[in-house]
C-alpha positions, 0 to 999 in steps of 0.5 A, spaced: 499 499 499 502 506 498 502 511 505 498 518 502 502 524 505 497 529 509 497 536 505 497 539 512 503 536 513 505 540 506 511 546 506 508 553 505 513 558 503 509 563 510 508 558 515 500 558 515 494 555 513 494 561 507 501 560 506 502 559 498 504 550 497 511 551 496 511 545 491 505 540 493 505 534 487 512 533 490 510 534 497 503 529 495 507 524 491 511 522 498 519 527 498 520 529 504 524 535 502 517 538 501 513 536 507 513 538 515 516 531 519 516 535 526 511 534 531 508 539 534 511 540 540 518 539 538 516 546 534 513 550 540 519 547 544 524 550 538 521 557 539 521 558 547 528 556 546 528 562 541 527 566 545 528 564 553 534 568 553 530 575 551 525 574 555 531 572 561 534 578 561 527 582 559 527 580 566 533 581 570 531 589 567 525 589 569 528 588 576 535 592 576 530 598 574 525 595 580 531 595 586 533 603 584 526 605 582 526 602 590 533 605 593 530 612 591 524 611 594 527 610 601 533 616 599 527 621 598 523 618 604 529 619 608 531 625 606 523 628 608 525 625 614 
């Protein structure tokens, strides 16, 4: 039996439902170069790994700003007393 490749597994130029197929006929024929072979979990995990350092740097930046604001508020409070 010949394995049929679902149309949803074919690569698109833009990774969305509206994107044009790279080569639909070659994909449906079973050529792996034109098929998406990764599962959803792997793709989501890879996208998180891409932005994890950016999120960490942003969190450290916000933490530093909050710390300086707290020190400034303490200095103002001591100046009033």
